[in-house]
TIROVO-530605 format. One record per residue (C-alpha): residue in one letter; residue number from 1; y, z, x. Coordinates in steps of 0.25 Angstrom, whole numbers, m for minus. Layout:
("A",NUM,(Y,Z,X))
...
END
This chain:
("X",1,(m44,114,163))
("X",2,(m29,118,163))
("X",3,(m20,118,151))
("X",4,(m7,110,152))
("X",5,(6,116,155))
("X",6,(21,114,153))
("X",7,(31,113,164))
("X",8,(45,119,163))
("X",9,(52,116,176))
("X",10,(66,111,181))
("X",11,(65,96,182))
("X",12,(71,91,195))
("X",13,(80,78,196))
("X",14,(72,67,202))
("X",15,(68,53,202))
("X",16,(55,52,193))
("X",17,(43,44,191))
("X",18,(37,45,177))
("X",19,(40,49,163))
("X",20,(48,37,157))
("X",21,(57,42,147))
("X",22,(66,33,140))
("X",23,(63,18,141))
("X",24,(68,13,128))
("X",25,(79,21,121))
("X",26,(85,20,107))
("X",27,(95,9,105))
("X",28,(105,18,99))
("X",29,(116,26,107))
("X",30,(107,31,118))
("X",31,(106,46,120))
("X",32,(97,43,132))
("X",33,(100,33,143))
("X",34,(95,30,157))
("X",35,(105,33,168))
("X",36,(105,25,181))
("X",37,(113,35,189))
("X",38,(110,50,190))
("X",39,(121,59,186))
("X",40,(126,69,196))
("X",41,(122,83,195))
("X",42,(109,81,187))
("X",43,(102,94,186))
("X",44,(88,96,180))
("X",45,(85,103,167))
("X",46,(74,113,165))
("X",47,(63,106,156))
("X",48,(52,111,148))
("X",49,(40,101,149))
("X",50,(28,102,141))
("X",51,(15,94,144))
("X",52,(7,92,157))
("X",53,(16,88,168))
("X",54,(15,88,183))
("X",55,(27,92,191))
("X",56,(31,83,203))
("X",57,(38,86,216))
("X",58,(51,79,211))
("X",59,(51,88,199))
("X",60,(46,77,189))
("X",61,(35,80,179))
("X",62,(23,70,177))
("X",63,(16,70,164))
("X",64,(5,62,157))
("X",65,(0,70,145))
("X",66,(7,66,132))
("X",67,(17,74,125))
("X",68,(25,80,137))
("X",69,(39,84,134))
("X",70,(51,90,141))
("X",71,(62,98,136))
("X",72,(76,103,142))
("X",73,(89,108,137))
("X",74,(103,106,143))
("X",75,(118,108,140))
("X",76,(127,96,141))
("X",77,(128,82,135))
("X",78,(117,75,143))
("X",79,(105,77,150))
("X",80,(95,68,158))
("X",81,(80,66,160))
("X",82,(73,57,171))
("X",83,(61,49,169))
("X",84,(53,39,178))
("X",85,(44,27,176))
("X",86,(32,26,167))
("X",87,(29,22,152))
("X",88,(31,34,143))
("X",89,(37,36,129))
("X",90,(46,49,127))
("X",91,(55,55,117))
("X",92,(68,62,120))
("X",93,(74,72,111))
("X",94,(88,78,112))
("X",95,(90,91,105))
("X",96,(78,89,96))
("X",97,(83,76,90))
("X",98,(75,64,87))
("X",99,(68,59,99))
("X",100,(73,47,108))
("X",101,(61,38,111))
("X",102,(60,34,126))
("X",103,(49,24,128))
("X",104,(45,19,142))
("X",105,(58,22,148))
("X",106,(63,18,162))
("X",107,(63,28,173))
("X",108,(76,35,176))
("X",109,(86,46,172))
("X",110,(90,47,157))
("X",111,(103,53,151))
("X",112,(102,60,137))
("X",113,(115,62,131))
("X",114,(117,73,120))
("X",115,(129,69,111))
("X",116,(129,82,103))
("X",117,(135,95,108))
("X",118,(126,107,108))
("X",119,(124,119,117))
("X",120,(112,113,123))
("X",121,(103,101,122))
("X",122,(88,99,122))
("X",123,(80,88,128))
("X",124,(66,84,126))
("X",125,(57,73,131))
("X",126,(43,70,125))
("X",127,(33,61,131))
("X",128,(29,53,118))
("X",129,(19,43,125))
("X",130,(5,44,131))
("X",131,(4,41,146))
("X",132,(m11,40,149))
("X",133,(m8,29,159))
("X",134,(0,38,169))
("X",135,(9,50,170))
("X",136,(24,50,168))
("X",137,(35,60,173))
("X",138,(47,67,168))
("X",139,(59,70,177))
("X",140,(66,80,169))
("X",141,(79,83,162))
("X",142,(93,84,169))
("X",143,(107,87,166))
("X",144,(119,82,174))
("X",145,(132,89,177))
("X",146,(138,96,165))
("X",147,(125,99,159))
("X",148,(116,111,161))
("X",149,(102,116,157))
("X",150,(100,124,144))
("X",151,(89,133,139))
("X",152,(77,127,133))
("X",153,(70,136,123))
("X",154,(55,138,125))
("X",155,(45,137,115))
("X",156,(35,148,112))
("X",157,(22,140,109))
("X",158,(13,130,116))
("X",159,(3,120,110))
("X",160,(m6,110,117))
("X",161,(m11,98,111))
("X",162,(m24,91,117))
("X",163,(m30,78,112))
("X",164,(m30,63,112))
("X",165,(m21,52,105))
("X",166,(m20,61,93))
("X",167,(m13,71,101))
("X",168,(m5,61,109))
("X",169,(1,55,97))
("X",170,(m4,41,100))
("X",171,(4,31,94))
("X",172,(8,41,83))
("X",173,(21,34,79))
("X",174,(14,20,77))
("X",175,(14,15,63))
("X",176,(2,5,66))
("X",177,(m12,6,70))
("X",178,(m13,m6,79))
("X",179,(m5,m4,92))
("X",180,(m3,m9,106))
("X",181,(m3,0,118))
("X",182,(12,m1,119))
("X",183,(13,3,104))
("X",184,(4,15,106))
("X",185,(13,19,118))
("X",186,(26,18,110))
("X",187,(21,24,98))
("X",188,(14,37,104))
("X",189,(23,49,102))
("X",190,(17,62,107))
("X",191,(30,69,104))
("X",192,(28,66,89))
("X",193,(13,69,89))
("X",194,(4,81,85))
("X",195,(8,90,96))
("X",196,(23,91,95))
("X",197,(22,92,80))
("X",198,(13,104,81))
("X",199,(20,110,93))
("X",200,(34,109,86))
("X",201,(29,117,74))
("X",202,(26,129,83))
("X",203,(38,126,92))
("X",204,(28,125,103))
("X",205,(28,117,116))
("X",206,(16,108,118))
("X",207,(7,99,127))
("X",208,(0,86,123))
("X",209,(m12,84,132))
("X",210,(m19,72,125))
("X",211,(m24,58,129))
("X",212,(m26,47,119))
("X",213,(m40,42,119))
("X",214,(m47,54,125))
("X",215,(m57,63,119))
("X",216,(m65,75,123))
("X",217,(m77,68,129))
("X",218,(m75,54,125))
("X",219,(m62,45,125))
("X",220,(m59,35,114))
("X",221,(m71,25,113))
("X",222,(m77,30,125))
("X",223,(m66,26,134))
("X",224,(m62,30,148))
("X",225,(m54,41,153))
("X",226,(m56,56,153))
("X",227,(m58,64,140))
("X",228,(m46,73,137))
("X",229,(m52,86,142))
("X",230,(m54,80,156))
("X",231,(m40,75,157))
("X",232,(m34,88,150))
("X",233,(m33,97,162))
("X",234,(m24,89,170))
("X",235,(m9,87,171))
("X",236,(m10,72,172))
("X",237,(m21,62,169))
("X",238,(m23,60,184))
("X",239,(m30,74,184))
("X",240,(m22,77,197))
("X",241,(m17,91,192))
("X",242,(m22,101,182))
("X",243,(m12,106,172))
("X",244,(m9,120,173))
("X",245,(2,129,168))
("X",246,(1,143,163))
("X",247,(13,142,154))
("X",248,(6,132,145))
("X",249,(m1,142,135))
("X",250,(m2,135,122))
("X",251,(m5,143,110))
("X",252,(m13,131,104))
("X",253,(m20,119,109))
("X",254,(m22,108,100))
("X",255,(m33,97,103))
("X",256,(m37,84,96))
("X",257,(m48,77,104))
("X",258,(m61,70,99))
("X",259,(m55,58,92))
("X",260,(m58,49,104))
("X",261,(m72,55,106))
("X",262,(m77,52,92))
("X",263,(m68,40,87))
("X",264,(m77,29,92))
("X",265,(m92,27,93))
("X",266,(m99,29,107))
("X",267,(m100,17,116))
("X",268,(m112,13,124))
("X",269,(m111,20,138))
("X",270,(m104,32,134))
("X",271,(m110,45,138))
("X",272,(m114,49,124))
("X",273,(m126,42,118))
("X",274,(m124,48,104))
("X",275,(m112,53,96))
("X",276,(m119,67,96))
("X",277,(m118,68,111))
("X",278,(m103,64,111))
("X",279,(m101,75,100))
("X",280,(m108,85,108))
("X",281,(m100,82,121))
("X",282,(m87,82,113))
("X",283,(m90,96,107))
("X",284,(m94,102,120))
("X",285,(m83,96,128))
("X",286,(m72,99,118))
("X",287,(m76,113,117))
("X",288,(m76,115,132))
("X",289,(m62,109,132))
("X",290,(m57,119,122))
("X",291,(m64,130,129))
("X",292,(m57,126,142))
("X",293,(m43,126,134))
("X",294,(m46,140,129))
("X",295,(m49,145,143))
("X",296,(m36,139,148))
("X",297,(m28,143,136))
("X",298,(m35,155,129))
("X",299,(m22,158,121))
("X",300,(m23,144,114))
("X",301,(m29,141,100))
("X",302,(m36,127,101))
("X",303,(m35,118,89))
("X",304,(m43,105,88))
("X",305,(m40,94,78))
("X",306,(m45,81,75))
("X",307,(m39,69,66))
("X",308,(m49,65,55))
("X",309,(m57,71,44))
("X",310,(m64,84,45))
("X",311,(m78,78,45))
("X",312,(m75,68,56))
("X",313,(m83,68,69))
("X",314,(m72,73,77))
("X",315,(m69,85,67))
("X",316,(m83,89,67))
("X",317,(m84,89,82))
("X",318,(m71,96,84))
("X",319,(m76,107,74))
("X",320,(m88,109,82))
("X",321,(m80,110,95))
("X",322,(m71,121,88))
("X",323,(m84,128,84))
("X",324,(m90,128,98))
("X",325,(m77,133,104))
("X",326,(m76,144,94))
("X",327,(m91,148,96))
("X",328,(m88,149,111))
("X",329,(m79,161,107))
("X",330,(m65,154,106))
("X",331,(m61,154,91))
("X",332,(m47,149,94))
("X",333,(m50,135,91))
("X",334,(m48,127,78))
("X",335,(m49,113,73))
("X",336,(m41,104,63))
("X",337,(m45,91,57))
("X",338,(m34,82,53))
("X",339,(m38,72,42))
("X",340,(m30,61,35))
("X",341,(m22,55,47))
("X",342,(m17,41,45))
("X",343,(m20,37,59))
("X",344,(m10,26,57))
("X",345,(m4,25,71))
("X",346,(m9,16,82))
("X",347,(m24,15,83))
("X",348,(m26,24,71))
("X",349,(m19,36,78))
("X",350,(m12,47,70))
("X",351,(2,44,66))
("X",352,(15,53,66))
("X",353,(11,57,52))
("X",354,(m3,60,56))
("X",355,(2,68,68))
("X",356,(11,76,59))
("X",357,(m1,79,50))
("X",358,(m10,83,62))
("X",359,(1,92,67))
("X",360,(3,99,53))
("X",361,(m12,103,53))
("X",362,(m12,107,67))
("X",363,(0,116,65))
("X",364,(m6,123,53))
("X",365,(m19,126,60))
("X",366,(m11,131,73))
("X",367,(m2,140,64))
("X",368,(m14,147,58))
("X",369,(m22,148,71))
("X",370,(m12,151,81))
("X",371,(m2,161,76))
("X",372,(5,162,90))
("X",373,(11,148,88))
("X",374,(19,154,77))
("X",375,(23,148,63))
("X",376,(25,133,63))
("X",377,(40,129,62))
("X",378,(37,120,50))
("X",379,(26,122,40))
("X",380,(15,112,43))
("X",381,(10,111,29))
("X",382,(m4,109,35))
("X",383,(m10,117,25))
("X",384,(m24,119,18))
("X",385,(m22,106,11))
("X",386,(m25,98,24))
("X",387,(m37,107,28))
("X",388,(m45,108,15))
("X",389,(m42,122,11))
("X",390,(m43,127,m3))
("X",391,(m32,127,m12))
("X",392,(m20,136,m10))
("X",393,(m16,147,m19))
("X",394,(m8,142,m32))
("X",395,(5,148,m26))
("X",396,(4,138,m15))
("X",397,(0,126,m23))
("X",398,(8,116,m31))
("X",399,(6,101,m34))
("X",400,(20,99,m30))
("X",401,(22,86,m38))
("X",402,(9,80,m31))
("X",403,(3,68,m39))
("X",404,(m12,68,m42))
("X",405,(m18,55,m38))
("X",406,(m32,57,m43))
("X",407,(m38,62,m56))
("X",408,(m46,75,m54))
("X",409,(m50,75,m68))
("X",410,(m58,62,m68))
("X",411,(m61,59,m54))
("X",412,(m75,62,m49))
("X",413,(m81,61,m36))
("X",414,(m89,49,m31))
("X",415,(m100,53,m21))
("X",416,(m108,46,m11))
("X",417,(m119,49,m1))
("X",418,(m134,48,0))
("X",419,(m136,63,2))
("X",420,(m129,68,m11))
("X",421,(m131,68,m26))
("X",422,(m119,72,m35))
("X",423,(m115,73,m50))
("X",424,(m102,74,m57))
("X",425,(m98,84,m67))
("X",426,(m86,80,m76))
("X",427,(m81,94,m77))
("X",428,(m89,102,m67))
("X",429,(m78,104,m57))
("X",430,(m67,115,m57))
("X",431,(m59,117,m70))
("X",432,(m68,106,m77))
("X",433,(m65,95,m67))
("X",434,(m75,85,m63))
("X",435,(m84,88,m51))
("X",436,(m95,81,m43))
("X",437,(m107,89,m37))
("X",438,(m112,83,m24))
("X",439,(m126,88,m18))
("X",440,(m126,84,m4))
("X",441,(m141,85,1))
("X",442,(m139,83,16))
("X",443,(m129,86,26))
("X",444,(m124,74,34))
("X",445,(m111,67,38))
("X",446,(m101,72,29))
("X",447,(m97,58,24))
("X",448,(m111,54,20))
("X",449,(m109,61,6))
("X",450,(m95,60,0))
("X",451,(m87,59,m13))
("X",452,(m74,52,m17))
("X",453,(m64,52,m29))
("X",454,(m53,42,m31))
("X",455,(m38,42,m33))
("X",456,(m31,37,m45))
("X",457,(m16,36,m41))
("X",458,(m10,30,m28))
("X",459,(m4,38,m16))
("X",460,(8,33,m9))
("X",461,(8,32,7))
("X",462,(13,44,13))
("X",463,(10,53,1))
("X",464,(4,67,4))
("X",465,(m10,69,m2))
("X",466,(m17,81,m6))
("X",467,(m32,80,m10))
("X",468,(m38,92,m17))
("X",469,(m53,93,m20))
("X",470,(m61,104,m27))
("X",471,(m75,107,m21))
("X",472,(m86,117,m23))
("X",473,(m100,119,m17))
("X",474,(m108,126,m28))
("X",475,(m121,129,m21))
("X",476,(m114,137,m10))
("X",477,(m114,152,m10))
("X",478,(m101,161,m10))
("X",479,(m95,160,4))
("X",480,(m102,147,8))
("X",481,(m95,134,10))
("X",482,(m98,119,13))
("X",483,(m90,109,19))
("X",484,(m84,96,14))
("X",485,(m79,89,27))
("X",486,(m70,79,20))
("X",487,(m62,77,8))
("X",488,(m50,68,7))
("X",489,(m42,56,2))
("X",490,(m47,43,9))
("X",491,(m44,28,8))
("X",492,(m56,20,2))
("X",493,(m55,9,12))
("X",494,(m53,7,27))
("X",495,(m48,14,35))
("X",496,(m52,25,25))
("X",497,(m40,34,29))
("X",498,(m41,48,25))
("X",499,(m27,53,19))
("X",500,(m31,68,17))
("X",501,(m44,75,19))
("X",502,(m50,89,23))
("X",503,(m63,96,23))
("X",504,(m67,108,13))
("X",505,(m76,120,14))
("X",506,(m82,121,0))
("X",507,(m88,133,m7))
("X",508,(m95,136,m20))
("X",509,(m81,138,m27))
("X",510,(m72,126,m31))
("X",511,(m60,125,m21))
("X",512,(m50,114,m20))
("X",513,(m48,109,m6))
("X",514,(m37,100,m1))
("X",515,(m34,89,9))
("X",516,(m20,83,11))
("X",517,(m15,71,18))
("X",518,(m5,59,17))
("X",519,(m8,45,12))
("X",520,(m4,36,23))
("X",521,(m5,23,14))
("X",522,(m3,20,m1))
("X",523,(m16,24,m8))
("X",524,(m20,18,m22))
("X",525,(m32,22,m31))
("X",526,(m45,16,m24))
("X",527,(m39,17,m10))
("X",528,(m42,31,m8))
("X",529,(m52,42,m13))
("X",530,(m54,57,m11))
("X",531,(m67,57,m3))
("X",532,(m76,69,2))
("X",533,(m87,70,12))
("X",534,(m98,79,8))
("X",535,(m111,78,17))
("X",536,(m107,89,27))
("X",537,(m117,98,21))
("X",538,(m128,99,11))
("X",539,(m121,105,m1))
("X",540,(m117,103,m15))
("X",541,(m103,100,m17))
("X",542,(m95,100,m30))
("X",543,(m83,90,m29))
("X",544,(m72,94,m39))
("X",545,(m59,88,m43))
("X",546,(m51,81,m32))
("X",547,(m35,80,m33))
("X",548,(m27,71,m25))
("X",549,(m12,74,m25))
("X",550,(m1,65,m19))
("X",551,(10,73,m14))
("X",552,(19,62,m10))
("X",553,(27,63,3))
("X",554,(24,77,5))
("X",555,(18,83,18))
("X",556,(3,81,17))
("X",557,(m1,93,25))
("X",558,(8,103,16))
("X",559,(4,99,2))
("X",560,(3,110,m9))
("X",561,(m11,113,m14))
("X",562,(m12,116,m29))
("X",563,(m21,127,m33))
("X",564,(m22,123,m48))
("X",565,(m26,108,m45))
("X",566,(m35,106,m57))
("X",567,(m25,112,m67))
("X",568,(m15,102,m61))
("X",569,(m24,91,m62))
("X",570,(m27,93,m77))
("X",571,(m39,99,m85))
("X",572,(m52,92,m84))
("X",573,(m56,83,m96))
("X",574,(m65,90,m107))
("X",575,(m78,84,m110))
("X",576,(m93,85,m107))
("X",577,(m98,88,m93))
("X",578,(m104,75,m88))
("X",579,(m113,75,m76))
("X",580,(m117,62,m69))
("X",581,(m125,59,m57))
("X",582,(m118,49,m48))
("X",583,(m127,40,m40))
("X",584,(m130,43,m26))
("X",585,(m128,32,m16))
("X",586,(m140,27,m9))
("X",587,(m141,30,6))
("X",588,(m134,19,14))
("X",589,(m126,14,3))
("X",590,(m113,9,8))
("X",591,(m100,13,2))
("X",592,(m88,3,4))
("X",593,(m74,3,2))
("X",594,(m74,m7,m9))
("X",595,(m75,m5,m24))
("X",596,(m76,9,m28))
("X",597,(m81,15,m14))
("X",598,(m73,20,m2))
("X",599,(m78,22,12))
("X",600,(m72,34,19))
("X",601,(m64,34,32))
("X",602,(m73,44,40))
("X",603,(m86,39,47))
("X",604,(m90,30,36))
("X",605,(m89,40,25))
("X",606,(m88,34,11))
("X",607,(m84,38,m3))
("X",608,(m87,32,m16))
("X",609,(m74,31,m25))
END
């Protein structure tokens, strides 16, 4: 298996077949027009092209993997580029200005006029669409008489992105979930996806080697086509040529695979008779793929990520893969779970806002793990608030005008599950706040035992949310911890969207843990609860006060984390300590979304509210 490459080459003047650049142009005064007659003295510009490409004898470049981009610089008032037949969507940028969309263009030569005087100008063309059906080609940039090449500064860093539709940016600009094939094509924009957002923060060049619908060993719903690792080594999907270039040396490789392996039940006739067999095949094949990447790119840190809660099947499997690779002797691999996505684009794919959240979390992880990438150009804000870390020091914390939307003084936890008993102490928590002690008698699926507590104020769509919860495991010894795989804010009815969630490592001391996110729709009391999954281990957990802050239109991944939460919430009420035993639900009792109950979003998990 070879790692992909970037080609930096003079692009010759030719008649091309392939990359369709500019079919439908903006209706305003056109900075880009197709020309019928080739101007005299047309000369090629040296271009920097990133993405897997095949150089043809005529000087053109064929490409098929998403996210390919080409850049050139020139001196003068106009430049040209050439394209050929084929359905593709591109974005043209001049001097870093807003992109000009070029959708399914006619083949030919195009002129770019630059009205503004400057010492030099920079052109960039990004492939925005996915082209699984066939390769397209690019014929390069040119200048006519009176123009000349200019120097194009090189970037110091490289990052590679491997994955499925989440990495492609499948329909990420769509504002609806039900879409036709044409709508998916038009609304897919890899140039606005996760890869360019992360790369831009490190001023890095990047490659996107991803195919929608593909998995590690199983494609979506068991569909045809080769899994991603099988297609990965080649320049094009025809597998005629293996990708190879020693100049492509990424400092990090970011991978998102597995959604398609596990998002649907197994079908009759598939090679795996049981889910456990699929999981074992996935783990072994994924680890082998990562080890081969490490062999080819030993300098690269490899980061796996998955959309969804930390206790999802995919996150669990990905962590097993990371552990397996680390145990084989390679410690430079990590994993990030990305909860709380709205998935409001076509066919429940991540939206542009989701892509931004993903990029923020990945950037913070890479900043910590790959010093060679340098400091991000902009602070990502993807802080411990999004990863369940304990409270920040007081010097870093402030409520910053946020509004509490629940009452931590009077709210108690409602608990469900057949393998638990629990009791509530009216003043048993930290600083005299209420506390619920839950004794989980058997390890199981994390969601089989859970707890929830309600909101008492509305939250507006688009508001940033910070959930803070106090937890303790009193039976543990010093230095020991036990895992809560999920706590967060969720809808109480279908589709049970999670707006902010995180895991927590709980010790025998009270600590506050955080999860942050964004409300993608208006929420009123009764429409959302703070829920928690508790059955990841046999343990005794004490659930202290929970505080839910509405931070308005702030960045959800950069919220302050107050250190004195309980003081800000107000003192606990005076009175006699009351202990009450809450009934345990009989095994098999169904919790529904009607009345005072709320089923969770993840694998049938339910919370009583």
